[in-house]
C-alpha positions as CSV (number, residue, x, y, z in Angstrom):
1,X,-14.8,4.9,-12.5
2,X,-17.4,6.8,-15.1
3,X,-20.8,4.9,-16.9
4,X,-20.6,2.1,-17.8
5,X,-20.8,0.2,-14.4
6,X,-19.5,-3.4,-14.5
7,X,-23.0,-5.1,-15.2
8,X,-21.5,-7.7,-12.9
9,X,-18.3,-8.2,-11.0
10,X,-16.8,-9.9,-14.3
11,X,-17.3,-6.3,-16.1
12,X,-15.0,-4.3,-17.8
13,X,-14.3,-1.2,-15.7
14,X,-14.4,2.4,-17.8
15,X,-12.1,5.4,-16.8
16,X,-12.2,9.0,-18.1
17,X,-11.0,8.5,-22.1
18,X,-6.7,9.6,-22.2
19,X,-5.8,6.6,-18.9
20,X,-3.8,5.2,-20.5
21,X,-3.1,2.1,-18.3
22,X,-0.6,-0.5,-20.0
23,X,-1.7,-3.6,-20.3
24,X,-0.1,-5.9,-17.7
25,X,-0.2,-3.3,-15.0
26,X,-1.7,-4.4,-11.2
27,X,-4.2,-2.2,-10.5
28,X,-6.1,-1.2,-7.4
29,X,-10.3,-1.1,-7.3
30,X,-11.9,0.0,-4.3
31,X,-14.4,1.6,-2.4
32,X,-16.2,2.4,1.1
33,X,-17.1,-1.5,1.5
34,X,-13.8,-3.5,-0.2
35,X,-11.2,-3.6,-2.9
36,X,-9.3,-5.7,-5.4
37,X,-6.5,-6.3,-6.5
38,X,-6.3,-7.2,-10.4
39,X,-4.1,-7.3,-13.6
40,X,-5.0,-5.0,-16.4
41,X,-6.0,-7.9,-19.1
42,X,-6.8,-5.1,-22.2
43,X,-6.3,-6.9,-25.6
44,X,-4.4,-3.5,-26.3
45,X,-0.9,-2.5,-25.6
46,X,-2.5,0.9,-23.6
47,X,-6.0,1.1,-22.8
48,X,-7.4,4.9,-23.2
49,X,-10.5,4.5,-21.1
50,X,-11.2,0.5,-20.4
51,X,-9.6,-1.9,-18.3
52,X,-10.3,-5.3,-17.8
53,X,-10.2,-8.3,-15.3
54,X,-9.7,-12.0,-17.1
55,X,-8.4,-14.8,-16.8
56,X,-6.3,-16.9,-19.1
57,X,-3.9,-14.0,-20.4
58,X,-0.6,-15.0,-20.9
59,X,1.7,-12.3,-22.8
60,X,4.3,-13.7,-21.0
61,X,5.5,-10.5,-19.3
62,X,2.2,-10.0,-17.2
63,X,0.8,-11.3,-13.6
64,X,-2.2,-13.5,-14.2
65,X,-6.1,-13.2,-12.4
66,X,-7.1,-16.3,-10.7
67,X,-10.3,-15.6,-11.1
68,X,-12.4,-13.6,-13.2
69,X,-15.0,-12.2,-11.4
70,X,-14.6,-9.3,-8.5
71,X,-15.0,-9.8,-4.7
72,X,-18.5,-6.9,-5.9
73,X,-19.8,-4.9,-9.1
74,X,-18.2,-1.5,-8.4
75,X,-20.1,1.6,-9.9
76,X,-19.3,5.8,-9.6
77,X,-17.8,5.6,-5.8
78,X,-14.9,3.4,-6.8
79,X,-12.0,4.7,-7.4
80,X,-9.0,2.9,-9.5
81,X,-4.8,3.5,-7.8
82,X,-1.6,1.8,-8.8
83,X,-0.2,0.2,-5.7
84,X,3.7,1.5,-5.1
85,X,6.0,0.8,-2.6
86,X,8.0,3.0,-0.2
87,X,10.7,1.7,2.5
88,X,12.1,3.0,5.5
89,X,15.1,2.2,7.1
90,X,18.2,3.9,9.4
91,X,21.4,4.0,7.4
92,X,24.5,5.9,8.3
93,X,24.7,9.3,6.3
94,X,27.6,11.5,5.2
95,X,28.3,12.8,8.3
96,X,28.5,9.5,10.4
97,X,25.4,9.6,12.4
98,X,22.1,7.9,11.7
99,X,19.2,9.0,9.2
100,X,15.8,8.0,8.0
101,X,16.1,7.2,4.4
102,X,13.8,5.9,1.3
103,X,14.3,4.1,-1.1
104,X,11.0,3.0,-3.6
105,X,10.4,0.8,-6.9
106,X,13.5,-0.4,-8.7
107,X,14.2,3.3,-11.2
108,X,14.0,4.8,-7.8
109,X,16.8,6.6,-5.9
110,X,17.6,6.1,-2.3
111,X,16.6,9.4,-0.7
112,X,18.0,10.8,2.9
113,X,14.8,12.2,4.8
114,X,15.4,13.4,7.9
115,X,19.2,13.3,9.8
116,X,19.6,12.1,13.3
117,X,17.3,9.6,13.4
118,X,18.7,6.8,16.0
119,X,15.1,4.3,15.9
120,X,13.0,3.2,14.2
121,X,10.1,1.1,14.7
122,X,7.3,-0.7,13.5
123,X,4.7,-2.9,15.8
124,X,0.8,-4.0,15.0
125,X,-2.0,-4.1,17.0
126,X,-3.7,-7.4,16.7
127,X,-7.0,-7.6,17.7
128,X,-6.9,-11.2,20.0
129,X,-10.7,-10.6,21.4
130,X,-12.3,-10.0,18.0
131,X,-13.6,-6.8,19.3
132,X,-12.8,-4.7,16.2
133,X,-10.2,-3.6,18.6
134,X,-5.8,-3.3,19.0
135,X,-5.5,-4.8,21.9
136,X,-1.8,-6.1,22.1
137,X,0.7,-4.4,20.5
138,X,3.6,-6.8,18.8
139,X,6.8,-7.0,16.0
140,X,5.9,-8.0,12.9
141,X,7.2,-11.8,13.7
142,X,5.3,-12.3,16.9
143,X,1.3,-11.3,15.4
144,X,-0.4,-14.6,14.7
145,X,-2.5,-13.5,11.9
146,X,-2.3,-10.4,9.8
147,X,-5.7,-10.6,8.8
148,X,-6.3,-9.8,12.6
149,X,-3.8,-6.6,12.8
150,X,-6.5,-3.5,13.3
151,X,-3.4,-0.8,13.1
152,X,0.6,0.2,12.6
153,X,1.8,2.2,15.7
154,X,4.9,3.5,14.3
155,X,8.0,4.6,17.2
156,X,11.0,7.7,16.1
157,X,13.9,8.5,18.5
158,X,15.7,11.9,17.1
159,X,18.9,13.6,18.7
160,X,20.3,17.3,18.6
161,X,22.8,17.1,16.3
162,X,26.7,16.2,17.8
163,X,27.0,19.4,20.3
164,X,27.9,19.7,24.9
165,X,24.0,18.9,24.9
166,X,22.6,15.9,23.0
167,X,19.1,16.4,23.8
168,X,16.6,13.7,22.9
169,X,13.1,13.1,21.3
170,X,10.4,10.2,21.0
171,X,7.7,10.1,18.4
172,X,4.1,8.0,18.6
173,X,1.7,7.7,16.5
174,X,-0.8,5.0,15.5
175,X,-3.0,4.5,12.6
176,X,-5.8,2.5,12.1
177,X,-5.6,0.2,8.7
178,X,-8.8,1.1,6.5
179,X,-11.9,-1.2,6.3
180,X,-10.8,-3.0,9.3
181,X,-12.9,-1.6,11.9
182,X,-16.2,-1.5,9.4
């Protein structure tokens, strides 16, 4: 973001010229203290450096904002990004084995990332004792409250290609969720 910064939580967000963000684009403005999702309600089709967050704007093609105010005012340390979704899954590949695939937004192609992946698991580290630490890891269906999830753990199992001696390896990694541990 560039000056002038927001004078109050309902102000416009100024970006460098040439950042044409279409009206109706879902955005995330965030800093180290938190963030807000919103729909760009700028009156012009391309914003050319200014995005706005208002209620009551209905073009029939965009998500309407519930409130005019953000949770805070944002200044030069804030970042504006456009969220996206990528889905990772296991599927049968062309040689009859399993591979890790990725599929993104509606215009994306399904992409084979890694062959010979035999298992992919995600579990969520939930803070059940209010000490800002993940003390129980569960699958998504058994998490009591996703707001209490502090970390996500992924486990990937890999096998060597078909041969006389099959080798298998498990890889596990845990990542904390930004701003949940502050």
